[in-house]
C-alpha positions as CSV (number, residue, x, y, z in Angstrom):
1,M,-1.9,-2.1,20.9
2,A,-1.8,-5.8,23.1
3,R,-1.1,-7.4,20.1
4,A,1.5,-4.7,18.9
5,T,3.3,-5.4,22.3
6,A,3.2,-8.8,22.0
7,E,4.6,-9.2,18.8
8,A,7.8,-7.2,20.2
9,T,8.8,-9.4,22.5
10,A,8.1,-12.4,20.5
11,A,10.4,-10.7,18.3
12,G,12.8,-9.6,21.0
13,L,12.5,-5.9,21.4
14,A,11.8,-4.1,24.6
15,G,8.7,-2.3,23.6
16,L,7.7,0.3,20.4
17,V,8.2,3.8,19.6
18,V,5.5,5.0,16.8
19,A,5.9,7.8,15.5
20,P,3.2,9.7,13.3
21,G,1.7,8.2,10.3
22,P,-0.2,4.9,9.2
23,D,1.4,2.9,12.0
24,L,-0.4,5.3,15.1
25,T,-2.9,5.3,13.3
26,Y,-3.5,2.1,12.8
27,L,-2.5,1.4,16.9
28,C,-4.7,3.8,18.1
29,G,-6.8,6.1,15.9
30,Y,-4.7,9.3,16.3
31,Q,-3.0,11.2,13.6
32,P,-2.0,14.6,14.5
33,T,-3.5,17.8,12.6
34,A,0.7,18.5,10.7
35,I,3.5,16.9,11.2
36,T,5.7,19.0,12.8
37,E,8.9,18.5,14.6
38,R,8.2,18.5,18.0
39,L,8.4,15.2,19.5
40,T,4.9,13.0,19.4
41,A,5.7,9.2,19.7
42,L,3.6,5.8,21.2
43,V,5.5,4.2,23.3
44,L,4.7,0.2,23.7
45,S,5.9,-2.2,26.0
46,A,5.5,-5.2,28.2
47,G,4.2,-5.0,31.6
48,R,2.7,-0.9,31.0
49,R,0.5,1.0,30.0
50,P,0.9,2.5,26.4
51,A,2.1,6.1,26.7
52,L,1.4,8.8,23.7
53,I,3.8,11.6,24.0
54,V,2.4,14.9,22.7
55,P,3.2,18.1,22.6
56,K,1.0,20.3,25.2
57,L,-0.4,22.3,22.6
58,E,-2.0,19.6,21.0
59,R,-3.1,17.7,24.0
60,P,-6.4,18.6,23.4
61,D,-6.7,16.9,20.1
62,A,-4.8,13.3,21.0
63,E,-7.1,13.5,23.8
64,K,-9.8,13.1,20.7
65,A,-8.4,10.0,19.1
66,V,-10.3,6.8,19.7
67,G,-7.5,4.9,21.6
68,A,-7.1,7.5,24.5
69,P,-9.0,5.9,27.2
70,A,-6.4,3.2,26.2
71,V,-3.3,5.5,26.9
72,D,-1.2,7.1,29.4
73,L,-0.8,10.8,27.5
74,L,1.8,12.9,28.5
75,D,2.6,16.2,27.4
76,W,5.9,18.5,27.4
77,S,5.8,22.5,26.5
78,D,8.2,24.1,24.5
79,G,11.1,24.7,26.2
80,E,11.3,21.4,27.5
81,D,13.5,18.8,26.6
82,P,10.9,16.5,25.0
83,Y,13.2,13.4,25.3
84,A,13.5,14.1,29.4
85,T,10.2,13.3,29.8
86,A,10.3,10.0,27.4
87,G,13.3,8.6,28.8
88,P,11.6,6.9,31.7
89,L,9.6,5.2,29.7
90,F,12.4,2.9,28.0
91,D,14.9,0.3,30.0
92,P,18.1,2.7,29.1
93,A,19.5,-1.3,28.3
94,G,16.5,-2.0,25.8
95,R,16.2,-2.7,21.7
96,Y,13.1,-1.1,20.1
97,G,11.5,-1.5,17.2
98,I,10.8,2.8,16.0
99,S,8.7,3.6,12.6
100,D,10.5,3.7,9.9
101,N,9.3,7.2,9.3
102,A,10.6,8.8,12.1
103,W,12.4,11.7,11.9
104,A,15.9,11.2,12.2
105,M,16.0,13.6,15.1
106,H,13.9,12.4,16.8
107,L,15.7,9.1,16.8
108,L,19.0,11.5,17.3
109,G,17.2,12.9,20.0
110,L,16.1,9.9,21.5
111,Q,19.8,7.8,20.8
112,S,21.3,11.0,23.0
113,A,18.7,10.8,26.0
114,L,19.2,7.1,25.9
115,P,23.1,6.3,25.5
116,G,22.1,2.6,26.3
117,T,19.3,1.5,24.0
118,V,19.4,0.7,21.3
119,F,16.9,1.0,18.0
120,T,15.9,-0.7,15.3
121,S,12.9,-0.5,12.2
122,L,9.7,-1.6,12.7
123,T,9.1,-2.5,9.2
124,E,12.1,-4.7,9.6
125,T,11.6,-6.2,12.6
126,L,8.3,-7.2,12.6
127,P,6.3,-6.5,9.0
128,M,3.4,-8.3,9.5
129,L,2.5,-5.3,12.2
130,R,-0.6,-4.6,9.8
131,A,-1.0,-7.7,7.5
132,V,-3.6,-9.2,8.5
133,K,-6.9,-6.9,8.3
134,D,-9.7,-8.5,10.5
135,A,-13.2,-9.0,9.4
136,E,-14.1,-5.1,9.3
137,E,-10.7,-4.1,7.5
138,L,-11.6,-6.8,4.9
139,A,-15.2,-5.7,4.6
140,R,-13.5,-2.0,4.3
141,L,-10.9,-3.4,1.0
142,A,-14.2,-4.8,-0.1
143,A,-15.9,-1.8,-0.7
144,A,-12.7,0.1,-1.4
145,G,-11.8,-2.3,-4.5
146,G,-15.3,-2.2,-5.1
147,A,-15.8,1.4,-5.3
148,A,-12.2,2.0,-7.3
149,D,-14.6,-0.8,-10.2
150,A,-17.0,1.0,-10.8
151,A,-14.7,4.0,-11.4
152,Y,-13.2,1.5,-14.2
153,R,-16.8,1.0,-15.6
154,S,-17.8,4.4,-15.8
155,I,-14.4,5.3,-17.4
156,L,-15.3,3.2,-20.8
157,E,-17.3,5.6,-21.3
158,V,-15.4,8.4,-21.2
159,A,-13.8,9.8,-24.8
160,F,-9.9,8.9,-25.1
161,A,-8.9,9.4,-28.3
162,G,-7.4,13.4,-28.7
163,R,-7.5,14.5,-25.3
164,R,-4.7,14.3,-23.4
165,E,-3.3,11.8,-20.4
166,T,-4.1,14.4,-17.6
167,D,-7.6,14.4,-19.1
168,V,-8.3,11.1,-18.4
169,A,-7.0,11.1,-15.2
170,A,-8.5,13.9,-13.8
171,D,-11.8,12.2,-15.1
172,L,-10.8,9.1,-13.4
173,G,-9.9,10.6,-10.3
174,A,-13.2,12.5,-10.3
175,L,-14.7,9.1,-10.7
176,L,-12.9,7.9,-7.4
177,I,-13.7,10.5,-5.4
178,Q,-17.6,10.4,-7.0
179,Y,-17.8,6.4,-5.7
180,G,-17.0,7.8,-2.3
181,H,-13.0,7.5,-2.4
182,S,-12.3,10.8,0.2
183,Q,-9.0,10.3,-1.0
184,V,-6.9,9.6,-4.4
185,D,-3.5,8.7,-4.8
186,F,-2.7,8.2,-7.8
187,T,-3.9,8.4,-11.4
188,V,-1.1,6.5,-14.1
189,V,-2.0,6.7,-17.6
190,G,0.2,5.7,-19.8
191,S,-0.9,5.7,-23.4
192,G,1.8,4.5,-26.4
193,P,5.2,4.3,-25.7
194,N,4.4,6.7,-22.1
195,G,2.6,2.6,-21.1
196,A,6.4,1.5,-20.8
197,N,6.7,3.5,-18.0
198,P,4.9,1.2,-15.2
199,H,5.1,4.4,-13.0
200,H,4.3,7.0,-15.0
201,E,3.2,9.8,-14.6
202,A,0.2,11.7,-16.6
203,G,1.0,13.9,-18.9
204,D,0.9,16.1,-21.6
205,R,0.8,13.5,-24.5
206,I,-1.8,13.5,-26.7
207,I,-4.1,9.8,-26.6
208,R,-4.5,9.0,-30.9
209,P,-6.5,6.0,-31.9
210,G,-4.6,3.2,-31.8
211,D,-2.5,4.0,-28.1
212,T,-2.7,1.3,-26.1
213,V,-3.1,2.9,-22.4
214,V,-2.4,1.2,-19.0
215,L,-5.0,2.7,-16.2
216,D,-3.2,2.4,-12.7
217,F,-5.5,4.2,-10.2
218,G,-6.3,4.1,-6.6
219,G,-6.5,5.8,-2.6
220,L,-8.3,5.5,0.1
221,K,-12.1,4.9,1.2
222,D,-13.3,4.7,4.6
223,G,-9.3,5.2,6.0
224,Y,-8.5,1.7,3.6
225,G,-7.3,1.3,0.1
226,S,-8.0,0.8,-3.3
227,D,-5.2,-0.1,-6.4
228,T,-6.4,-1.7,-9.8
229,T,-4.9,-1.6,-12.8
230,R,-6.3,-2.3,-16.1
231,T,-5.2,-2.0,-19.9
232,V,-7.2,-0.4,-23.0
233,H,-7.3,0.3,-26.2
234,V,-8.3,3.2,-28.7
235,G,-10.1,1.8,-31.1
236,P,-11.7,-1.6,-31.9
237,D,-8.5,-3.0,-33.8
238,A,-5.6,-4.2,-31.2
239,P,-2.2,-4.8,-33.4
240,A,-1.9,-8.9,-32.8
241,E,1.0,-8.3,-30.6
242,V,-0.7,-6.1,-28.6
243,R,-3.7,-8.7,-28.1
244,K,-0.8,-11.1,-27.5
245,V,0.8,-9.9,-24.8
246,H,-2.4,-9.3,-23.3
247,D,-3.4,-12.6,-23.0
248,L,-0.1,-13.4,-22.4
249,V,-0.3,-11.0,-18.4
250,R,-4.2,-12.0,-18.3
251,L,-3.2,-15.7,-18.4
252,A,0.0,-14.4,-15.5
253,Q,-2.0,-13.0,-13.4
254,Q,-5.2,-15.9,-13.5
255,T,-2.5,-18.6,-12.6
256,A,-0.6,-16.5,-9.9
257,F,-3.9,-16.1,-8.2
258,E,-5.3,-19.7,-8.4
259,A,-2.0,-20.4,-6.9
260,V,-2.9,-18.4,-3.8
261,R,-3.3,-19.9,-0.6
262,P,-2.2,-20.6,2.8
263,G,1.0,-22.1,3.4
264,V,2.3,-20.8,0.3
265,S,5.2,-18.6,-0.2
266,C,5.1,-15.2,-0.7
267,Q,8.1,-15.4,-3.5
268,E,6.1,-18.3,-4.7
269,I,3.5,-16.5,-5.7
270,D,5.9,-14.3,-7.9
271,R,7.6,-17.0,-9.2
272,I,4.6,-18.8,-10.5
273,A,3.6,-14.9,-12.1
274,R,7.0,-14.1,-13.6
275,R,7.9,-18.0,-14.7
276,V,4.2,-17.4,-17.8
277,I,5.3,-14.6,-18.9
278,T,9.0,-15.6,-19.3
279,E,7.5,-19.0,-21.3
280,G,5.7,-16.5,-23.4
281,G,8.9,-14.4,-24.6
282,Y,8.3,-11.7,-22.2
283,G,10.4,-12.4,-19.9
284,E,12.7,-9.1,-19.8
285,Y,10.4,-7.0,-19.8
286,F,8.7,-7.9,-16.2
287,I,10.4,-5.3,-14.7
288,H,9.0,-5.1,-11.3
289,R,7.7,-7.7,-8.3
290,T,4.5,-9.2,-9.0
291,G,2.9,-7.3,-5.9
292,H,2.5,-5.6,-2.6
293,G,0.5,-5.6,0.2
294,I,-2.5,-2.6,1.0
295,G,-4.6,-2.0,3.9
296,I,-4.7,1.6,5.3
297,T,-2.2,2.2,3.1
298,T,-2.2,1.4,-0.6
299,H,1.9,0.5,-0.4
300,E,2.7,-1.9,3.1
301,P,4.1,-5.8,3.6
302,P,3.9,-8.2,2.5
303,Y,5.8,-8.1,-1.3
304,L,5.1,-10.7,-3.4
305,V,8.5,-10.6,-4.6
306,E,11.6,-13.0,-5.0
307,G,13.5,-14.0,-1.4
308,E,10.5,-13.4,0.3
309,E,9.8,-16.5,1.8
310,R,7.3,-15.5,4.2
311,P,4.5,-17.6,3.6
312,L,0.7,-16.5,3.0
313,V,-1.6,-16.5,6.2
314,P,-5.5,-16.1,6.0
315,G,-6.2,-12.2,6.2
316,M,-3.0,-11.6,3.7
317,C,-3.9,-8.7,1.6
318,F,-2.1,-7.3,-1.3
319,S,-1.9,-7.1,-5.2
320,I,-1.5,-9.2,-8.1
321,E,0.1,-7.4,-10.9
322,P,2.2,-8.7,-13.4
323,G,2.9,-6.5,-16.4
324,V,4.9,-6.4,-20.0
325,Y,7.0,-3.0,-21.3
326,L,8.3,-2.4,-24.4
327,P,10.4,0.5,-24.4
328,G,9.1,3.0,-27.1
329,R,6.2,1.0,-27.7
330,F,3.4,0.2,-25.1
331,G,2.9,-1.4,-22.3
332,V,0.8,-3.5,-20.4
333,R,-0.8,-4.8,-17.1
334,I,-3.7,-5.7,-14.8
335,E,-3.7,-5.9,-11.5
336,D,-6.4,-7.1,-8.3
337,I,-6.0,-7.0,-5.0
338,V,-6.3,-10.2,-3.4
339,T,-7.2,-11.8,0.4
340,V,-7.0,-15.1,1.5
341,T,-8.9,-16.9,2.7
342,A,-8.7,-20.6,4.1
343,N,-9.9,-22.5,1.0
344,G,-7.5,-20.1,-1.9
345,G,-7.4,-16.3,-2.5
346,R,-10.7,-14.1,-2.9
347,R,-10.1,-10.5,-5.1
348,F,-11.7,-7.3,-4.2
349,N,-11.7,-7.0,-8.0
350,N,-14.6,-8.0,-10.3
351,T,-14.1,-5.9,-13.7
352,P,-13.3,-7.8,-16.7
353,H,-9.8,-8.8,-17.3
354,D,-10.4,-7.9,-21.4
355,L,-8.4,-5.7,-22.8
356,G,-10.7,-3.1,-22.6
357,I,-12.3,-0.8,-25.6
358,V,-12.4,2.9,-25.5
359,A,-13.6,6.0,-27.9
């Protein structure tokens, strides 16, 4: 909370307003049992102890939060004006960053109570608030990546042919739980032409011998995320173009990984991966950014995309996941989670990048 306050001041803000969600959990360890229409917010500003505003009926839960001893708890009861409770915490002429996921009714309520106060997007003003991980966070991300790797190794032993995509997706989800995940966020299983949709939701399509299948799966383990993608083929005789595209995507992923080091811009990693695929003749079929940050959520800043000039620094963690998607035919994607070290990059996923073979 002290670091966030200092970063807000350096960004020209009077403070931060943090709504329930990932930022609130990250900063003070409080996660309401239910996110409702009742105002709950952490207010941070220089020269003042952090203040957590909560409904009176939820105060006992807030008092148990790991960060509770470091905040002033202010409660309000049904029938009272919560914005009147919050008002004295603000500079009436200040500019505050507010969580992107704050309810519109709460933002409008604060604006009505504080007409001279300006609110701006927290992601826009402090996009790197959670981007640089400390040693404990890195250890948790590494453990989550290791658990996802174990799930991938196990799914290679599962029958694919003759089963629905949803069946394999259920197997993947169960394996993530088996290997220590507490939450499964997604299990993409895109077989045959469905693999050409990067965010395909597993459906009732029966997987057939000869299909190429994209597997993208992840979730949370000990509060930190995993997210990995591998491409497999049902049967040993993958067509020549499938192998050609897979080799190209593997080269793009490896080349981008080898470029990771402090000082390189986020967009440069995207450009490097994209250049390899473009020179290989498939540039128009690489239709998404090269990567996204990961931490207590599976998608967060920084983003490896054209226009993001922010330099990499040690402790940043993100995916590198180039792909090629041929509409109506098949798709290929390879994704690892990577962290920036003083000398380069370190992978949190270490399963082979070969085209996996399944039965």
